[in-house]
C-alpha positions as protocol buffer text, in pm:
chain_id: "A"
residue {
  index: 1
  type: MET
  ca { x: 212 y: -597 z: -1055 }
}
residue {
  index: 2
  type: ALA
  ca { x: 157 y: -558 z: -679 }
}
residue {
  index: 3
  type: ARG
  ca { x: -153 y: -679 z: -498 }
}
residue {
  index: 4
  type: LEU
  ca { x: -289 y: -590 z: -156 }
}
residue {
  index: 5
  type: ILE
  ca { x: -323 y: -905 z: 50 }
}
residue {
  index: 6
  type: ARG
  ca { x: -516 y: -746 z: 336 }
}
residue {
  index: 7
  type: PRO
  ca { x: -885 y: -658 z: 297 }
}
residue {
  index: 8
  type: VAL
  ca { x: -936 y: -316 z: 141 }
}
residue {
  index: 9
  type: LEU
  ca { x: -1187 y: -34 z: 166 }
}
residue {
  index: 10
  type: ALA
  ca { x: -1256 y: 244 z: -83 }
}
residue {
  index: 11
  type: ILE
  ca { x: -1279 y: 610 z: 10 }
}
residue {
  index: 12
  type: ARG
  ca { x: -1358 y: 911 z: -206 }
}
residue {
  index: 13
  type: CYS
  ca { x: -1164 y: 1235 z: -194 }
}
residue {
  index: 14
  type: THR
  ca { x: -1388 y: 1518 z: -74 }
}
residue {
  index: 15
  type: GLN
  ca { x: -1213 y: 1797 z: -267 }
}
residue {
  index: 16
  type: SER
  ca { x: -1465 y: 1946 z: -512 }
}
residue {
  index: 17
  type: GLY
  ca { x: -1221 y: 1943 z: -802 }
}
residue {
  index: 18
  type: CYS
  ca { x: -1094 y: 1589 z: -740 }
}
residue {
  index: 19
  type: ARG
  ca { x: -1353 y: 1337 z: -613 }
}
residue {
  index: 20
  type: THR
  ca { x: -1116 y: 1044 z: -686 }
}
residue {
  index: 21
  type: LEU
  ca { x: -1217 y: 702 z: -549 }
}
residue {
  index: 22
  type: PHE
  ca { x: -916 y: 507 z: -418 }
}
residue {
  index: 23
  type: GLU
  ca { x: -850 y: 191 z: -219 }
}
residue {
  index: 24
  type: VAL
  ca { x: -704 y: 186 z: 131 }
}
residue {
  index: 25
  type: ALA
  ca { x: -606 y: -112 z: 348 }
}
residue {
  index: 26
  type: GLU
  ca { x: -848 y: -203 z: 628 }
}
residue {
  index: 27
  type: VAL
  ca { x: -696 y: -137 z: 973 }
}
residue {
  index: 28
  type: GLU
  ca { x: -749 y: -315 z: 1304 }
}
residue {
  index: 29
  type: PRO
  ca { x: -1055 y: -208 z: 1507 }
}
residue {
  index: 30
  type: GLY
  ca { x: -984 y: 99 z: 1722 }
}
residue {
  index: 31
  type: LYS
  ca { x: -687 y: 214 z: 1512 }
}
residue {
  index: 32
  type: GLN
  ca { x: -664 y: 490 z: 1254 }
}
residue {
  index: 33
  type: GLN
  ca { x: -441 y: 545 z: 954 }
}
residue {
  index: 34
  type: GLU
  ca { x: -346 y: 854 z: 756 }
}
residue {
  index: 35
  type: VAL
  ca { x: -372 y: 826 z: 377 }
}
residue {
  index: 36
  type: VAL
  ca { x: -304 y: 1063 z: 88 }
}
residue {
  index: 37
  type: CYS
  ca { x: -520 y: 1098 z: -221 }
}
residue {
  index: 38
  type: PRO
  ca { x: -311 y: 975 z: -517 }
}
residue {
  index: 39
  type: ASN
  ca { x: -461 y: 1238 z: -747 }
}
residue {
  index: 40
  type: CYS
  ca { x: -449 y: 1567 z: -554 }
}
residue {
  index: 41
  type: GLY
  ca { x: -239 y: 1491 z: -243 }
}
residue {
  index: 42
  type: GLU
  ca { x: -509 y: 1571 z: 16 }
}
residue {
  index: 43
  type: HIS
  ca { x: -448 y: 1399 z: 353 }
}
residue {
  index: 44
  type: TYR
  ca { x: -721 y: 1196 z: 529 }
}
residue {
  index: 45
  type: VAL
  ca { x: -739 y: 1003 z: 857 }
}
residue {
  index: 46
  type: TYR
  ca { x: -970 y: 703 z: 848 }
}
residue {
  index: 47
  type: PRO
  ca { x: -1179 y: 553 z: 990 }
}
residue {
  index: 48
  type: ILE
  ca { x: -1336 y: 837 z: 1184 }
}
residue {
  index: 49
  type: ILE
  ca { x: -1372 y: 726 z: 1547 }
}
residue {
  index: 50
  type: GLU
  ca { x: -1666 y: 882 z: 1728 }
}
residue {
  index: 51
  type: ASP
  ca { x: -1605 y: 1032 z: 2072 }
}
residue {
  index: 52
  type: SER
  ca { x: -1751 y: 834 z: 2362 }
}
residue {
  index: 53
  type: GLU
  ca { x: -1874 y: 1164 z: 2514 }
}
residue {
  index: 54
  type: ASP
  ca { x: -2145 y: 1190 z: 2245 }
}
residue {
  index: 55
  type: LYS
  ca { x: -2310 y: 865 z: 2355 }
}
C-alpha cells in the first residue's frame, strides 16, 4: 500500500452529482497544481491564488 510522505490537504469536488472528498499533496507557497477528481474526472487547479490587483 502506498503512502503520501508530503503533507496533504483535502478538497471536495464541486460537481453537484459527485461531491467526493479527496486528498491532494500540499504544494510550495506561490505554486499551483492541477488535480483530477478520482470519482468523476473533473479538473481543478489549487490553491486559488488571489490577484494582487484586488488588494
